[in-house]
Backbone bond lengths (Angstrom), bond angles and torsions (degrees), N, CA, C in turn:
res aa  C-N    CA-C-N  psi(-1)  N-CA   C-N-CA  omega(-1)  CA-C   N-CA-C  phi
1 M - - - 1.442 - - 1.529 108.17 -
2 K 1.295 116.27 135.40 1.463 122.28 -179.58 1.535 110.64 -77.92
3 I 1.326 115.83 152.46 1.461 121.22 179.02 1.526 110.30 -59.07
4 S 1.305 117.67 -38.23 1.466 120.34 179.05 1.531 111.17 -62.35
5 E 1.332 118.24 -34.83 1.468 121.96 177.64 1.530 110.80 -69.62
6 I 1.326 115.84 -39.66 1.468 120.08 177.23 1.522 109.33 -63.11
7 A 1.321 116.70 -47.08 1.473 120.93 -179.75 1.520 110.80 -57.82
8 A 1.312 117.07 -43.14 1.469 120.48 179.62 1.522 111.01 -64.95
9 A 1.316 117.32 -39.70 1.466 121.45 -176.68 1.525 112.79 -67.48
10 I 1.323 116.87 -29.55 1.472 119.77 -178.16 1.531 111.33 -110.61
11 N 1.330 116.17 12.87 1.459 121.76 178.60 1.525 110.96 54.20
12 A 1.328 115.36 50.65 1.460 120.98 -175.35 1.524 111.55 -102.88
13 E 1.302 114.14 152.13 1.459 123.41 174.49 1.534 107.46 -88.52
14 I 1.310 116.71 130.09 1.468 120.56 176.80 1.521 107.53 -85.51
15 C 1.321 116.20 117.22 1.463 121.40 -174.09 1.526 112.81 -103.27
16 Q 1.317 117.06 -33.39 1.470 122.99 -179.81 1.511 104.62 -156.34
17 C 1.344 116.93 115.81 1.453 114.24 -169.08 1.512 115.40 -163.86
18 N 1.323 114.11 147.25 1.452 123.99 158.79 1.524 103.51 -109.40
19 E 1.321 117.47 100.05 1.462 122.59 -171.22 1.517 114.46 -66.61
20 D 1.329 118.97 -13.22 1.456 121.57 -177.00 1.527 113.80 -88.70
21 V 1.317 118.19 -0.14 1.460 121.55 179.65 1.524 109.35 -69.61
22 D 1.329 116.12 136.33 1.462 121.09 176.57 1.527 110.41 -86.45
23 V 1.324 115.74 137.64 1.463 123.29 177.99 1.523 106.91 -128.30
24 S 1.328 117.45 132.07 1.466 119.69 -175.73 1.520 114.21 -120.13
25 C 1.335 116.76 -3.02 1.460 119.39 -179.24 1.527 109.05 -157.07
26 A 1.317 115.67 172.37 1.462 120.30 178.49 1.521 109.60 -145.98
27 Y 1.320 114.79 157.49 1.463 121.70 177.39 1.514 107.67 -137.97
28 T 1.320 116.43 134.36 1.463 121.87 -178.96 1.518 109.58 -110.71
29 S 1.326 116.22 121.32 1.462 120.37 177.12 1.524 109.59 -168.27
30 D 1.316 115.22 148.37 1.459 121.97 172.26 1.522 111.08 -109.41
31 L 1.317 116.57 -2.63 1.461 122.22 178.50 1.520 107.55 -98.01
32 L 1.304 116.50 106.28 1.458 120.36 -169.87 1.529 113.12 -64.23
33 S 1.321 118.27 -32.57 1.468 119.36 176.18 1.536 110.85 -65.22
34 D 1.314 117.04 -31.70 1.462 122.01 176.25 1.528 110.36 -66.39
35 V 1.320 116.49 -38.67 1.465 121.16 178.28 1.522 109.95 -62.62
36 I 1.315 117.56 -45.46 1.466 121.29 178.84 1.526 110.24 -58.57
37 A 1.317 116.87 -41.35 1.461 121.24 -175.70 1.522 114.10 -76.46
38 H 1.338 118.23 -29.87 1.466 118.87 -167.92 1.526 117.47 -126.72
39 A 1.306 119.67 -18.56 1.468 120.34 -177.69 1.525 110.01 -68.56
40 K 1.321 115.67 147.20 1.464 121.79 -179.34 1.524 110.69 -90.48
41 E 1.305 115.40 141.88 1.458 122.29 178.02 1.528 110.83 -56.88
42 G 1.317 115.78 136.44 1.449 121.11 177.87 1.511 114.90 79.11
43 G 1.325 116.93 4.98 1.454 120.99 -177.18 1.519 113.12 -91.23
44 A 1.315 113.93 -172.14 1.457 122.69 176.74 1.523 108.81 -106.17
45 L 1.308 117.20 143.41 1.464 122.91 173.15 1.522 107.52 -107.37
46 I 1.320 116.06 122.59 1.465 123.05 178.03 1.526 106.90 -102.72
47 T 1.339 117.24 120.20 1.460 120.38 -172.45 1.530 111.25 -159.19
48 I 1.330 115.22 169.58 1.462 121.09 168.95 1.533 110.60 -109.60
49 Q 1.314 117.35 1.64 1.463 122.42 -177.91 1.528 110.14 -78.30
50 A 1.315 116.01 93.20 1.465 121.91 -176.69 1.526 109.65 -102.26
51 H 1.323 115.97 80.42 1.460 121.04 176.07 1.522 109.84 -157.09
52 K 1.305 115.33 169.88 1.460 122.79 -174.04 1.533 112.62 -58.04
53 N 1.323 118.06 -35.28 1.471 120.76 -179.08 1.522 111.94 -63.14
54 T 1.320 117.68 -29.18 1.462 121.08 177.01 1.521 110.09 -63.27
55 V 1.307 116.93 -37.78 1.460 121.42 177.54 1.527 109.98 -67.56
56 A 1.324 117.41 -43.41 1.467 120.51 179.50 1.521 111.09 -60.40
57 V 1.318 116.68 -44.10 1.463 121.25 178.57 1.522 110.23 -65.57
58 S 1.308 117.44 -41.78 1.457 121.05 178.96 1.527 111.24 -62.64
59 S 1.302 116.37 -35.96 1.459 120.64 176.44 1.530 110.51 -64.86
60 L 1.315 116.80 -44.70 1.479 120.92 177.72 1.523 111.94 -60.63
61 A 1.324 116.29 -37.58 1.469 121.55 -177.23 1.534 112.20 -90.67
62 N 1.328 117.17 1.66 1.474 122.22 -178.80 1.526 112.68 57.86
63 I 1.324 115.88 41.70 1.463 123.00 176.44 1.530 107.78 -76.14
64 S 1.335 116.88 139.33 1.467 121.13 -179.86 1.517 113.40 -88.82
65 V 1.340 116.47 -32.97 1.461 119.96 -176.21 1.526 110.17 -145.79
66 I 1.309 115.86 136.43 1.458 122.82 173.74 1.523 106.88 -102.80
67 I 1.322 115.64 126.41 1.466 120.92 177.19 1.515 107.74 -107.08
68 I 1.323 116.05 111.80 1.460 121.88 179.67 1.529 108.11 -92.07
69 C 1.314 115.55 125.27 1.467 121.89 -176.87 1.525 111.76 -99.60
70 N 1.318 114.99 169.89 1.468 123.69 176.38 1.524 113.39 60.56
71 S 1.318 117.06 27.98 1.473 122.45 177.44 1.522 113.67 51.96
72 R 1.312 116.47 34.75 1.464 119.62 179.00 1.524 110.61 -60.61
73 P 1.336 117.06 141.84 1.463 119.13 176.43 1.535 110.32 -67.14
74 L 1.324 115.70 145.84 1.463 121.47 -178.89 1.526 109.47 -108.33
75 P 1.326 116.64 116.04 1.464 118.08 178.98 1.533 111.35 -69.74
76 D 1.314 115.56 149.82 1.460 121.07 -178.85 1.523 112.40 -57.91
77 D 1.348 117.34 -38.68 1.467 118.68 -178.44 1.531 111.54 -67.22
78 M 1.323 117.72 -28.19 1.463 120.70 175.60 1.531 110.36 -68.27
79 L 1.337 116.12 -46.28 1.459 120.40 179.89 1.526 111.50 -63.89
80 E 1.313 116.64 -39.35 1.465 121.15 178.84 1.533 110.54 -66.25
81 A 1.327 117.09 -43.07 1.465 120.31 177.97 1.523 111.25 -63.18
82 A 1.321 116.76 -40.27 1.469 120.81 178.47 1.523 110.70 -63.88
83 K 1.310 116.42 -40.28 1.467 120.25 177.86 1.531 109.86 -63.33
84 D 1.323 116.68 -44.69 1.467 121.62 179.29 1.530 111.95 -61.77
85 E 1.325 116.83 -35.51 1.464 122.05 -177.88 1.534 112.72 -92.67
86 D 1.322 116.98 -0.89 1.471 123.15 -177.86 1.531 111.57 57.06
87 I 1.334 115.18 45.18 1.460 122.49 176.77 1.529 107.59 -112.16
88 A 1.306 116.04 128.22 1.457 120.66 179.63 1.531 110.10 -74.98
89 I 1.321 115.54 149.61 1.461 121.78 172.39 1.522 107.57 -130.97
90 I 1.318 115.26 127.27 1.461 120.90 172.11 1.526 107.86 -126.06
91 R 1.327 115.76 152.48 1.464 120.63 -175.93 1.521 109.06 -130.84
92 T 1.338 114.58 137.94 1.450 120.93 -179.48 1.522 110.63 -132.02
93 K 1.327 115.53 156.66 1.460 121.53 174.55 1.526 111.33 -75.54
94 E 1.321 116.10 -20.48 1.463 120.75 -174.61 1.524 111.59 -71.57
95 N 1.349 115.20 158.82 1.460 119.73 178.27 1.533 110.36 -87.36
96 Q 1.322 116.30 171.45 1.462 121.67 -175.90 1.522 112.46 -61.96
97 F 1.318 117.28 -37.46 1.465 120.87 -179.54 1.526 110.55 -61.19
98 N 1.326 116.74 -50.25 1.462 120.85 -178.75 1.529 111.85 -64.70
99 V 1.314 116.71 -43.18 1.461 119.86 179.36 1.531 109.98 -63.64
100 S 1.306 117.12 -43.63 1.472 120.54 179.26 1.521 111.08 -59.67
101 G 1.325 116.65 -44.60 1.460 120.77 179.79 1.518 112.65 -64.09
102 K 1.321 116.47 -42.97 1.460 120.15 179.88 1.527 111.19 -65.23
103 L 1.331 116.61 -42.72 1.461 118.66 179.65 1.518 111.64 -69.85
104 W 1.318 117.48 -36.69 1.465 119.68 175.69 1.527 109.81 -58.25
105 A 1.309 116.67 -45.58 1.466 120.73 -179.82 1.542 110.61 -63.58
106 L 1.317 117.12 -42.62 1.461 120.22 179.54 1.522 112.05 -64.14
107 F 1.317 116.26 -47.70 1.462 119.81 -179.39 1.528 111.21 -66.30
108 S 1.331 117.05 -37.54 1.459 120.80 179.12 1.528 111.41 -65.32
109 S 1.322 116.52 -39.94 1.468 119.69 -179.16 1.528 111.23 -70.79
110 N 1.315 118.18 -24.99 1.475 121.14 179.02 1.522 113.16 -81.17
111 T 1.316 118.11 -14.54 1.465 120.25 -179.29 1.528 112.13 -99.56
112 N 1.318 118.13 -8.09 1.473 120.49 -179.12 1.506 111.36 -89.85
């Protein structure tokens, strides 16, 4: 599934992105050490952690897109780091629970 399709499905604003990147899974966590240990390469990270360290962790875990929930403000240094690391960032008004459920349904329907 393309990042642009994910953004449309969760009514998200594309803030920093290569929309043609394929994403096949997602991981929800606000504990960055948990993301390093458990997130799948090439997946999406669903979080409220809107800061530069989230980008660094996503780079270590080879995350393709960070989904910031609850309309959290995005600092300029986070967006710049994401651009440097070629990691997409999208932001939605929805909470992590709703985004996780919607993406689970989307990914599940694409594998059947």
